[in-house]
N, C-alpha and C positions, 0 to 999 in steps of 0.2 A: 739883602739876602746873601745867605755862603751861598756860591756855586761849587756844591759839592761832585755836581755829574758831570762838571766843562774839566773837575781836575781827574776825571776816571782816570787816565791812562797812569797818572802819579800813583795811585792808590793802588792799581794793579798792581805797578813796577814793585813798593813797598812791598806788597805781600810776594811777590817772587824773592825779595831780597831774606825774606822772612823765610822762606819756603827750601829754597836751594842750599841751605847748609845743614836742614834736617836732612836732604833726600841724599848729599854725600854725605852725611854722616850714616846713614842707612845703609849707601852702598858698602861701606871699606868695613863697619862693623858689626851692621845687622841686628837686628835688636837682641837681648839676651831675655831669652824665654823660661819662664818659670817651670817649677813641677807641675803646676795646672795643665801645663801644654806637653812639655818632653814628657812627665814620668819622673818618680823620682821621689824622694823625703824631704822632709823639713822640719829642723829640729830647733826650738826656741826655748832658751832655759834661762836664770836669772840667778846671780852668786850672790846670796842674802849677806856675806860678808862683805859687801857692798865693792868691791876690785872685782872685775873680766878679768880673763887672762887675754891678751895678745890674740888676734886673728891667727897669724900665725902659728901659736902653741897648738890650737885647737886643730890648725890642718894637718899639723906633725901626728896628731892623737888619730886623728880618722883612718890617715895613713896604715897606721897603726895597726889597725884594724883591718887593712888591705881594703878600704875604700877611697879609689882613688878621685883625684881631683874635686874636693867638695868645695864649696864657695861660701864662705865664715865672714863674716861683717858684726861689728859690734852692734847692738840694738842699746844704747845709751851707756851711762858709764857702769852698770852691771848685768849687762844684758849681753848674749849672741845668738846669731842667728845663723843657723848653719844648714846648708843643702846640699845634700849628695845625691848617689844614686840610691835605686830603693833599699831600705834596710827592714828587716822585721823587727818584732818587739823585745827578742832575746837580746840581738845584738844593740837596741838602745838602752837597754836596762847596760849591759855590762859597759855601753860609752857614760853612761850617766855616774856608776859608782869609778869609773875612773878617773871622771873629772873632778868629783868630789874630792880622790887620795891625792890627785896628782895639784890641782887647783887651789884646793879648801874649799870643804864645804861647809855649810851645806847647799843643794842648787835647789832651787825650786822650777818643775817641769812647767814653761808658760801653753806649750802648742809643740805638738806633734801630728803630720800629716804626713800622707802617704800617696802617692796614685802610681798606677802603672801604666807602662807607655802606651799600652793602647787606646786607655781611657783618654790619657793626653791627647793623644791625634783627634779623638773624638770632639774632644773640647775645641781643639783647631779648628776643626772641620765646623762645628758648630756655631763657632765666635765668624769665622768669614761668610757663615750662610746667615747669621744676625744680620751683619752690618750690609751685604748687597740685600736682603728682605727690605730691611728698612728704608733702603735707599728705592726700591720701586715701589713700596709704598709711599712714601711720600710722595712721588713722583705723580703717582695715579690719583692721591687724594685731595692733589693741590690744582692740576688738571681737572679732577670735579670739579670741586668747590669755586672754580674759576671760571668754571664752562661758558658762561653767558658774557666773557669778557674776550674780545678778539686776540684770537693767538694764545687761547689759555695754554696752551702745552711750555709755550716759555717762560712760564713761573715757574712750572716745577722743573724745569729744566734749571734755569737760574737757579735756585733754587736747591738744587743739588749742586751744583760746581762751587756753592757756595760753601756747604756743607763737605765736600771733597778736600775744601782748600781748610777745613778747620780740621779733618783727620789726618791730611799732608803736616800739618803745623806739629801736632801732637805727637804724631806717631815720630818726625824727626826729632822732635825736642826729646821724648824718650828716648831716641837712638842714643844722644848727645848726654843723657844724663844716665843712661845704663852704663855707655863707657866709662864715663868720668867718676860716679857716684856710686858703682853697682845696681843700680834699682833694675828689676826685673818685672817683664810682661807676665801679668799673673790675673785672676778673675776678676779681681778689682779695677785693673787698667779697663778692662774690657767695658765693665760698668760704668768707668768715669767717663770711656769715649762714648759710647751711645747715653749716655748724658748729655752729653759737648752736643753731641748732633742735635739730641730734641730740642735745646737750647738755639742753637744755631736757627733751625727751623722754622722756632717759632716767631723768631723777632723779625725771620723774614717774611712771615707773614704777617705782621702786623704794619711794615710799609709795604708791601705788595696789597692788603687789604683797601692803606689811604689811598693807593692809587688807583684802586679799584672806584673809589667813593669819587674821588677827583675826575676823571673821567666823566664822569654823569654830570657835574658840576660844572667843570669849565673845558665845553666842549670845543672852543675853539685855540684853545694853549695847545701849542705844538707840544710834543708827544716827551722830548729832551725837558723843556721847561717845569711840564706837568710833576713829571718821574722826579725832578727836583726838591719842587715844593711840596711833595709829597715825603720827601726823606725829611726836610727840617720842619715838616709839621708833626712829626713822629721823633724826631732827635733827642728830646727831654724824656718821652718817656722810655727809649731804648736804654738811655746813659742812664738815667734812676733807677728802672728795671734792674738791670745789670750789675749797677754799683753796689747795689744792695748784698745780690750776691756773693758779690766776689768781696765785700768788707767782713761779710761773715766766713766765708770761707780764709781769709787772709787771719782772722780771726784762731781758724783752727788750726791754720798752719802754723800760727807760733805759739798758738797755747796747748795744742795738744797733744797726742804722746808720740812717738816713732814711728810705729805701726800704721798711722792714719797720714803718714806725712807723703809719701811717694802719691798717694790715691788723691788727698788735697790737693797736691800740687799742680797736678794733672789736670784737674776741674779747676783749676784758678786757671792756667793759660787756656785751657780748652776756652773758656765762656770768656774769656779778653777778645780770644779768637774770635770766636763768635760774634761777639757785638759786632769789631769790626767787620767781616764781611758780611755781614746784616748790613751795613750802613752804608758801605766805602765800595762793595763787589757785587754783591745780591744784584740788586734794583740796577746800576750802572751796566751792569751785563746788559739787559732788557733794552737800555738804549742803545748799545752796542748792535743788539740784533737788529731792534727798530730799523736802525740806520747802514745797515748791513755796512759796518766799515772794515769789516774786511778785508772787499776787492778794493779799497785803498791800502791796506798793509804796506804791499809790497811793490805800489808804482810808482816809480819814478816822476820827480815833481818837476813841470816842465820846465825849462830854461828860460830865464828873464832874457827878451829884447836887450841890445845892448844900445844906447843911444845913442 
């Protein structure tokens, strides 16, 4: 039988190796926030001639209209996506006319969104509140659902730790991708993050439920062996379920459009992280807690007596 729980500190260490680079990137570069959170305007256009101008030329055009420091990136071979401070419809139409005249029209407007700074701040507050409320709800529900199991609170706390692991992975990866690819945190990112939280907790509950069933069947089995046995029993189900989701997301990533690439990438990374944390982190945390192993972490090993 696979001894997953026996190697738990190897898996904890691997999680740290994945999380730490993202946290360093978060500290150094932060998260690039989209207009959903900061306020501003987003304009996406498609050049029907087939060739979009270089982003630097569009930046120069914005600056001629006294719209300072826009963020412009290519959206495929024939599209441009520009984020800037808030502009009104009149300025937008002037920009579109000048683009057609300067870069060769005609131009098709695909999307125009404008969000004020007060609305952006409200969205940011509600986003943080949504994640916090989800954590409290998960903790309360799992504690209630496992109320007949000894130390039911531990199951909820272990699920929250696994969830925070996945949040840290997703946010860290977003900080890295945002710096190198120019991707920004928007409402779709928040949707992906909450979806990842749901997947992570769902998979953890599957393992926890099997632990609860085995506690009734194998009463004489020590807790560490019982938890490891439960993980192995649910391993095929967890991997097969998540693999189905990941293959679908991979197909969307490879064949979908540019506008969904960011969202699908974050979902794919989050589902992969959630599968890992549910198997290799959540249940082993219960064993660490049951054995109170933190009391041995900083103790010196006794020196061996010389022969």
